BAMI-239932 format. One record per residue: residue in three letters; x, y negated, z of N, C-alpha, C in turn. Coordinates in pm, whole numbers, plus 32768, in hexadecimal, padded with zeros to 4 digits. Example, Ala and Ser with C-alpha at 12.3 -4.5 7.8 and 13.67 -1.06 7.14 Angstrom:
2
Ala85278239830C84CE81C2830C8528814A830CSer850580E182C48557806A82CA850A7FFD8313
***
This chain:
296
MetC62C811DFE0BC5A6813EFDD8C5B28192FD59GlnC56C8200FD53C5758259FCE0C534821CFC66ArgC57D821FFBF5C54681EAFB79C4DD8249FB43SerC4728210FB10C4098265FAD6C438829DFA51ValC40E8317FA33C4318356F9B4C3CA832FF94DProC3F482F3F8DCC39082C7F879C345833BF83CSerC2C78322F81BC2738385F7D9C25B8359F74ATyrC28283AFF6EAC2728392F65DC21E83FDF61BGlnC1EF83DFF5A0C1B88447F54AC22D8485F500LeuC272843AF4A9C2F38464F476C35A8408F4B5TyrC3D4843AF4CBC43783EDF515C44E8365F4D6GlyC44482FBF528C45C8274F4F9C3E2822FF4C2GluC3728278F4B5C2F8823CF482C2988226F4F6GluC25E81B0F4FDC2038190F56AC18281DFF55EProC13C81F8F5CDC0BD8242F5C8C0588200F56CArgC0108254F522BFA58223F4CDBF358288F4D3AspBED08278F482BE5D82D3F481BE8E8362F474SerBE6983B8F4D4BE9F843FF4DABE6C849BF46EThrBE10846DF418BDDF84C4F3AFBE18849FF327AspBE84844EF323BEC18430F2A2BEEB84B1F25CPheBF118516F2A8BF318598F270BF258600F2DFTrpBF12867EF2B9BF1A86E5F320BF9D8731F312IleBFDC8725F29EC05C8767F28CC0B38714F22EHisC1338710F24CC19486C3F1FEC2158713F1FCCysC25D870DF18DC2DC8755F184C33F8702F133GluC3B986FAF163C42286B2F11BC4A886F3F13BThrC50F86CCF0F1C5938702F10EC5CB86BEF18BIleC61B8706F1D5C65686CEF24EC6B08656F230ProC7038658F1C6C75585E2F1A9C7058563F190ValC68E856EF154C63D84F7F13AC62084ADF1BCArgC60684F6F227C5E384B8F2A7C65F8494F2F9ThrC6CA84E3F2EDC73D84D0F347C7AA8476F30FHisC7BE8476F28CC82A8426F252C81F8392F276ProC7A78355F26DC79D82C7F292C7C082ABF325HisC7BD8313F378C7DB8302F407C8668338F42AAsnC8BB8345F3C2C9458373F3D5C94B83FDF417TrpC8EB8453F3F4C8E584DFF41EC8CB84EFF4B4GluC89E8484F4F4C87C848CF582C7ED8459F597IleC79B84AAF5D6C7108485F5F4C703847AF68CAlaC6E48402F6BCC6D883EDF74CC662843AF786ArgC665844FF807C5F98499F84AC5738452F834HisC50E84A1F813C487846DF7FDC42784E2F80BArgC3A984CCF7F2C3488538F7F6C2D88519F793HisC28C8580F770C2168573F71BC1A085AAF76BAspC1468555F794C0D78583F7E8C07085D4F79CLeuC05F85B8F71CBFF585F7F6CEC0268664F670PheC0AA8671F660C0DF86CAF5F9C1408730F632PheC14E879FF5EAC1BC87FCF603C21587FCF587GlnC290882AF597C2EF8829F528C33B88ACF51EIleC35D88CFF4A3C3B28942F486C426890FF431PheC4A08919F466C51888F3F41CC5598973F3E8HisC566897EF365C5A289F4F327C62889CBF2EBLeuC69589F7F329C71B89D1F2FDC75B8A41F2ACAspC7808A21F231C7CA8A80F1DDC8608A72F1F0ValC88D89F6F209C91B89D6F211C9318976F284GlyC9A68982F2C5C9CB8921F32AC9BB8953F3B8HisC9D588FAF416C9CA891AF4A4C9AD8899F4EFGlyC99E88A5F572C984882DF5C0C959884DF64DGluC92287E7F68EC8EE87F4F715C86187BBF71AIleC80C87FEF764C78987C5F782C7928787F80DValC76A8709F815C77186BFF893C6EB86CEF8DALeuC6EB8714F94AC6718732F993C65B86C9FA00GluC5EC86D7FA46C5D08679FAB3C63B8682FB1FHisC66D86FDFB36C6D88711FB97C740876DFB58GlyC7A28734FB17C80D8783FADEC80B878AFA47ArgC86187E0FA11C86F87F2F981C8828886F963GluC85E88ADF8E9C8788935F8BBC8A9892EF82CSerC90C8980F80CC945897FF786C8FC89E3F72DPheC90989CFF6AAC8CD8A2AF648C9248A2CF5CBValC91E8A9CF585C9698AAEF509C90C8AEFF4A3AlaC90C8ABAF428C8BA8AF4F3BDC8ED8B7FF399ProC8958BD7F368C8058BC2F351C7B78BCDF3D3ValC75F8B6CF3EAC7188B66F468C6988B14F456ValC6378B2FF4ACC5BE8ADEF4B3C5B48AA2F53FLeuC5938A22F544C57A89DDF5C2C4E589BFF5C8PheC4A389F0F62FC41389D9F640C3FE8974F6AFIleC3B1890AF693C39788A0F6F4C3008894F709ProC2CB88B8F77FC23B88ACF797C213881BF7B0ProC19287FCF7A8C1658773F7C4C18F8745F84FGlyC1BB86C8F858C1DD868DF8D9C26686ADF90EAlaC2B28705F8CCC337872CF8FDC39E86C0F8D9ValC3E98694F93CC4528630F925C4C98673F8E1HisC4F98635F876C567866FF82BC5AF8604F7DAGlyC62C861FF7B9C67B85CEF75EC6E08629F71CPheC72E85F5F6BEC78C864BF675C80F8603F65AAsnC87B8650F65BC8FB8628F623C91F8690F5BBTyrC9208668F53CC93786C6F4CEC9C486B7F495SerC9F78725F45FCA6F871CF40CCA4986DAF388ArgCAA8869AF346CA89864DF2CECA6886A6F255AspCA848727F25FCA638780F1F0C9DC87C4F202ValC98F879AF266C91187DEF284C8B087D4F20EAspC8688840F1F5C801883FF18EC79488A0F1B6GlyC71C8883F189C6A988D6F1AAC62A8885F1A3LeuC5C088B8F1E0C53D8879F1DBC5068864F267ValC4B487FDF275C46C87E8F2F3C3D787DDF2D3ValC3888831F315C2F78831F306C2BB87F0F382ThrC2638790F36CC21C874DF3D9C1878763F3C4AlaC1408795F42AC0B287B4F419C0648790F497LeuBFE48775F484BF8D8754F4F4BF8787C6F55AGlyBF8B87A2F5D9BF8E8805F642BF14885EF64AAspBEA1882FF616BE2A8883F61FBE3788FFF5C8ArgBE8788F8F55EBE9F896FF50CBEEC89D7F55CLeuBF4E89ABF5A6BF9A8A06F5FBBF408A42F666AlaBEED89EFF6A4BE968A1FF710BE358A89F6DFSerBDFE8A76F666BD9D8AD7F634BDDF8B5DF615IleBE5C8B5AF5E6BEA58BD7F5CBBECC8C18F650AlaBEFC8BC7F6AEBF288BFCF72FBEB58C38F77FAlaBE3C8C02F76CBDC98C34F7B7BDA78CC3F792AlaBDD48CF0F71EBDB18D76F6EEBE158DE0F71AAspBE898DB6F754BEEF8E19F775BF428DEAF7ECArgBF4C8E3DF850BF928E19F8CCC0268DFBF8B4GlnC0698E4CF862C0F88E37F84BC1128DB3F803IleC0BC8D91F7A4C0CD8D11F75FC0B98C9FF7C1AlaC0568CABF819C03D8C44F87DC0B68C31F8D8ArgC0F68C9FF900C16D8C96F956C1E18C56F90BPheC1F28C7CF88EC25E8C43F83CC24D8BACF830AlaC1D08B80F820C1B48AF3F805C1B88A9BF881GluC1D88AD4F8F3C1D98A86F96FC2558A2EF97EAlaC2BF8A4CF935C33E8A07F94BC38E89FDF8CAIleC3F689AAF8CEC45489A2F85EC4988A29F84EArgC4A48A57F7D3C4E58AD7F7B6C5518AC5F74CIleC5C08B0AF760C62B8B12F6FBC62E8BA3F6CDValC6098BB9F64FC5FA8C41F61BC65E8C58F5ABGlyC6C28CACF5C5C7208CD1F55CC6DB8D26F4F3LeuC70D8D21F479C6CF8D69F409C72F8DD2F3D2ProC72F8E4AF40FC7888EB4F3DEC7658EDAF34EProC7C78EE2F2F6C7A98F00F269C7688F88F254GluC77D8FE5F2B2C743906BF2A3C6B29071F2D1SerC67F9007F30DC5F89008F345C5908FE3F2DALysC531903DF2C3C4C59021F264C4708FABF292AspC4578FA4F315C4068F36F348C44F8EB0F33AAlaC4D28EB1F34CC5208E36F339C5188E08F2A9ArgC5228E66F24DC51A8E43F1BEC48E8E0EF19DLeuC4278E4DF1D6C39E8E21F1BBC3868D94F1F2AlaC3BC8D78F269C3AF8CF2F2A2C3F08C8BF247SerC4688CA8F217C4AF8C4BF1BEC4638C36F13CGluC4348CA4F102C3EA8C9AF083C36A8C49F096SerC3258C5CF106C2A78C14F11FC2C08B7EF12DIleC32A8B59F173C3488ACBF187C3708A8AF103ArgC3BF8ACFF0B3C3E58A97F030C36A8A8AEFD6ArgC3128AECEFDCC2988AE6EF8AC23D8A74EFB9LeuC2388A5DF03DC1ED89EBF071C21C8969F031HisC29F8959F02BC2D988DFEFF1C2AF88D1EF60GlyC2B2893FEF16C28A893AEE89C1F6891EEE77GluC1A2895DEEC9C1118949EEBDC0E788BBEEDDLeuC12B887DEF3BC10887F3EF60C1208792EEEDAlaC17987B7EE93C1968761EE20C13E8782EDA8SerC0E787E6EDB5C0988813ED43C00687EAED52ArgBFBB87FFECE8BF2A87ECECEBBEE5886DECBFAlaBF2488DCECD7BEF2895CECA7BE6F8982ECECThrBE2289D6ECA8BDA48A08ECDEBDBB8A4EED64GlyBD658A32EDC4BD6E8A75EE46BDE08A45EE9CArgBE1689D1EE7DBE8D899EEEC3BE798998EF5BIleBE098960EF88BDF2894FF018BDE589D6F05DValBD9E8A32F01DBD8D8AB8F057BE158AFDF064LeuBE678AF2EFFABEEA8B33EFFCBF468AF2F063LeuBF3F8A6EF072BF928A2BF0D7BF758A60F163GluBEF58A71F182BED18AA5F207BF028B34F218AlaBEF78B84F1AEBF258C0FF1B5BFBD8C15F1C4LeuC0048BC0F17CC0968BBEF185C0C48B92F20FMetC07E8B30F249C0A28B04F2CFC0908B75F333AlaC0208BBCF32BC0098C2CF386C0728C99F372ThrC0948CB5F2F4C0F98D1BF2D6C1818CF4F30FAlaC1A68C77F2FDC2278C48F330C22D8C54F3C8LeuC1C28C2BF40CC1C18C31F49EC1C68CC0F4D2ValC1738D17F499C1728DA3F4C6C1FB8DE3F4AFSerC2368DC9F43CC2B98E02F41DC3238DD1F47FLeuC3208D50F49FC3818D19F4FFC3708D56F589ValC2F38D68F5B3C2DA8DA5F635C3128E33F638ArgC2FF8E7DF5CCC3338F06F5C7C3CB8F08F5CEValC40C8EABF589C49E8EA5F58DC4CD8E7CF619GlyC4878E1EF657C4B38DE8F6D7C47F8E30F751GluC4328E9BF740C3F48EE0F7B2C45A8F0EF819AlaC4CD8F3DF7EAC5308F73F847C5648F09F8A7AlaC55C8E8AF87EC5908E1EF8D3C5288DE9F935LeuC4AB8E14F927C4438DE5F982C4568E24FA0BProC4378DDBFA76C4448E12FAFDC3E68E88FB12GluC40D8EDCFB70C3B88F4FFB91C32D8F1FFBBAAspC2C98F63FB8AC23F8F3DFBAAC2008FABFBFEGluC19D8F86FC49C1548FEAFC95C10B9047FC36ProC0FE90C7FC5BC0B69123FC03C02A90F0FBE3ValC00590FFFB66BF8190D1FB3ABF1D9143FB49GluBEAE9125FB85BE449187FB97BDF99196FB13ProBDFE920EFAD3BDB99220FA53BD2691F7FA58ArgBCE7920DFACCBC5A91E9FAD9BC479152FACAAspBCA89102FAFCBC9F9071FAF0BCAC9045FA5EIleBD059086FA14BD159065F986BC939081F93CGlnBC5590F4F959BBD79117F919BB6A90B2F93DArgBB699086F9BBBB059023F9E4BB158FA0F997IleBB908F75F984BBA68EF7F93CBB7D8F06F8AAGluBB9B8F77F86EBB718F8FF7E4BAD98F8BF7D9ThrBA968FCAF83ABA038FC7F83BB9CF8F3AF854LeuBA118EF2F8AFB9E98E68F8CCB9F18E12F84ELeuBA5E8E1CF804BA6D8DCBF78BBA028DEDF724ThrB9DD8E6DF71DB9718E95F6C2B8EC8E5AF6EFLeuB8D38E5DF772B8578E23F7A8B8528D8CF793IleB8C38D49F7A4B8C78CB8F78EB8A58C98F6FDAlaB8DE8CE4F6A0B8C28CCDF612B82E8CDFF5F3AlaB7ED8D3AF63BB75F8D56F621B7018CF4F667HisB72B8CBCF6D8B6CE8C6FF72CB6F88BDFF748PheB7668BAFF70FB7968B2AF736B7318ABCF718ArgB6DD8AD1F6B2B6788A6BF68FB60B8A5EF6FAGluB6018AC3F74FB5988AC3F7B5B5C28A78F834HisB6428A51F83BB6768A04F8ADB65A8A4BF931ArgB67D8ACAF934B6648B1CF9ABB6CC8B00FA18ProB6A68B0FFA98B7078B00FB05B7638B7AFB0DValB7CC8B6EFB5CB82C8BDBFB6AB7E78C59FB9DGlyB7848C47FBF5B73E8CBAFC2DB6FD8D12FBC4PheB6D08CD6FB56B6938D23FAE9B6F68D8AFAB2TyrB7718D5EFA9BB7D78DB7FA64B8068E1BFACEAlaB80F8DEDFB4AB83A8E46FBB5B7D68EB8FBC8AspB7558E99FBC1B6EE8F00FBD1B6FC8F6BFB66ArgB7188F44FAEDB7248FA4FA80B7A38FF8FA89LeuB8048FC5FAD3B87F9011FAE8B87D905DFB6DGlyB813904AFBBBB8059094FC37B8629068FCA6IleB88D8FE9FCA4B8E48FB5FD0EB8B08F2CFD38SerB8E88EF5FDA3B8BE8E71FDD1B8FA8E04FD79AlaB8BD8D8EFD7EB8F18D1DFD31B97D8CF8FD60ThrB9968D00FDE2BA1B8CE1FE18BA838D43FDE3HisBA608DC4FDE2BABB8E2AFDAFBAD78E14FD1ALeuBA708DF3FCCFBA818DDEFC3FBADB8D65FC25AsnBAC58CF9FC6CBB1A8C83FC5ABBAB8CA1FC7DArgBBC08CEBFCE9BC478D0FFD12BC8A8D65FCA6ThrBC408DC4FC70BC768E1AFC06BC948DCAFB88AlaBC398D6FFB64BC4D8D1EFAECBCCA8CC9FAF9ArgBCDC8C8AFB6CBD538C36FB7FBDD38C8AFB7DSerBDCC8D00FBB8BE428D57FBBBBE698D87FB30GluBE068DADFAE0BE228DE9FA5DBE348D82F9EEThrBDF38D0EF9F8BDF78CADF989BE2D8C24F9B0GlyBE2F8C07FA32BE598B82FA5EBDE88B1DFA61PheBD6D8B49FA41BCFA8AEFFA3CBC878B28FA90SerBC358ACDFAC6BBBB8AF8FB09BB548B22FAA0ValBAE98B62FACCBA808B8BFA6EBA448B10FA29GlnBA278AA8FA75B9EE8A2FFA39BA4D89F1F9D3GlnBACE89F6F9EEBB3089C1F98EBB328A15F90FLeuBB278A99F91DBB228AF0F8A7BAA68AD2F853IleBA358ABDF896B9BA8A9BF84EB9CA8A16F806AlaB9FF89B3F84CBA12892EF811BA708933F799ArgBADA8981F7A3BB3A898AF735BAFA89CCF6BBHisBAAA8A33F6D4BA668A75F665BA058A14F622MetB9B989CBF671B95A896BF63BB9A288FBF5EFLeuBA1188CEF625BA5D8863F5E6BA988891F561AspBACD890BF55DBB028940F4DFBA958946F475ArgBA1D8975F49CB9AE897FF43EB98588F3F40DAlaB97F8894F469B95A880BF445B9BE87CFF3E4ArgBA3E87E2F3FFBAA687AAF3A7BA9A87E2F31AArgBA878864F312BA7D88A0F28CBA058869F241GluB995885AF286B91E8821F245B9368792F218LeuB9778744F26CB98F86B7F24CB9F086A7F1D7IleBA5386FEF1CFBAB986F0F167BA8D872DF0E3PheBA5287A3F0E8BA3F87F1F06EB9B187F2F038ThrB95387B0F07CB8C987AAF049B8998719F04BProB83386FAEFF9B7FA8672EFFAB7888663F05FThrB77486C8F0B3B70486C7F111B708864BF16AProB6998602F178B696858CF1CFB6B985B1F260ValB6F48553F2A6B71C856AF331B6A58596F386GlnB6318559F370B5BA857CF3BEB595860FF3A9AlaB59D863EF32CB57C86CAF30FB5E38728F34CIleB6628701F34AB6C98754F389B6AE875EF41EAlaB68A86EFF45CB66C86F0F4ECB5FC8751F50BLeuB591874DF4BDB52087A6F4D3B5478838F4BDSerB59A8852F457B5C388DCF439B61B8915F4A8LeuB65B88BEF4F5B6B088EAF564B66588EEF5E9GlyB5E288D5F5E2B59088E3F65AB5818865F6ADPheB5AA87F2F677B5988774F6BFB510873AF69DAlaB4B8872FF6FFB43186FAF6E5B4368667F6BEAspB4998620F6F0B4A88591F6D3B533857CF697ProB53C8546F61CB5BF852DF5DFB61B84D7F635AlaB5E28484F68BB6358431F6E2B6898487F741TyrB64F84F9F76DB69A8555F7C3B7108591F777PheB6F885B3F6F8B76285E9F6A4B7D18582F692AsnB7AB8504F678B80F849AF668B865848DF6E4ArgB8268492F75AB8728485F7D7B8CF84FCF7EBPheB89B8575F7CFB8EE85EDF7DBB96685E4F77EPheB94E85C2F6FFB9B985C0F69CBA218555F6BEArgB9F184E2F6E9BA4F8476F70ABAA28498F785LysBA6484D9F7E5BAAE8503F85DBB1F8563F839GluBB0485BEF7DBBB668624F7B7BBD185F2F757ThrBBB08591F702BC0D8567F698BC3884D6F69FGlyBBED8485F6EABC0A83F6F6EDBBCC83A8F67BLeuBB8083EDF624BB4283AEF5B0BAAF83D4F5A8ThrBA608380F569B9D783A6F54AB9DA840BF4D7ProB972845CF4C5B97084B9F454B9838473F3CEGlyB9428400F3BDB94E83B8F33EB9DB8388F325AlaBA1E8353F38BBAA78324F37CBB068397F35FPheBAEF8409F3A2BB408480F388BB3284ADF2F8ArgBAB784B3F2C7BA9D84DEF23DBAE58482F1DAArgBAD98401F1EBBB1883A2F18EBBB083B0F18FAlaBBE983BCF206BC7A83C5F210BCAF8445F1D1GluBC6C84B6F1ECBC9A8536F1B5BC8A8539F11DArgBC1D8503F0EABC098504F059BC6A84A6F014AspBC8C8437F054BCF383DFF01CBD788428F014ArgBD978476F07DBE1484C1F07FBE16852BF012LeuBDA88572F001BDA285DCEF9CBDA785A4EF0FAlaBD828526EEFFBD8284E9EE7ABE0C84BDEE4EValBE6B84B9EEADBEF2848AEE8DBF3A84EEEE35
***
């Protein structure tokens, strides 16, 4: 009988409220030394990880097989991917752990990022590569910002995460499998769709509304959306609405009922059900947990 692979938030820690943090960064030795430099196979259902190694080497233990790596290198682990590690004892670097919805929102805006984020990636960091240097600088700055209380910290953390991901994708593009040619018209349609969603998401329009404005059928639009972003039109709308709700809950004192109305929910109970379905928490519980985290 196949043993189940444990699901953790951070390795060795049991699942807890998923909003304790959206991003965490620590040195690799802090997490690996207590485990004798070996991390058994496990997965993170809600998080993705970026391991940035300055020194050392090792193996990543995959669901089927192993792959070796040598610093300087970045290991990218998407949500739900089974992985483990065997490190050399001289390993040093940083590991960033972040909520998967941040990755999804960045990936939804760019096809190459979405493709990169589909699987575990081992990305070497050539010293002559400007993008490799930018990725390294962004990850180190993330670590520093998380320890600070400087003005604009949260805004900068999100920008640094996006910069790190885009830079890694650019460095790793050559290793991505050949993709089918992208129809420029489809890219333009998705850009227009995202603009329309931003303008009309509060109206809770059906897919046909957006398809009509793009001059194609709802089926065609959904197919294009999934091909270019990995999400259906309704999922893109829900993600946009959820991002807006989260920002309102975290950064403003607006009552939950008022936020619900501002997002086009006639009944706050519908908003509560939507939010809980997407996050596993009520809006009020999410707000309290995130504000407790930001106060640390």
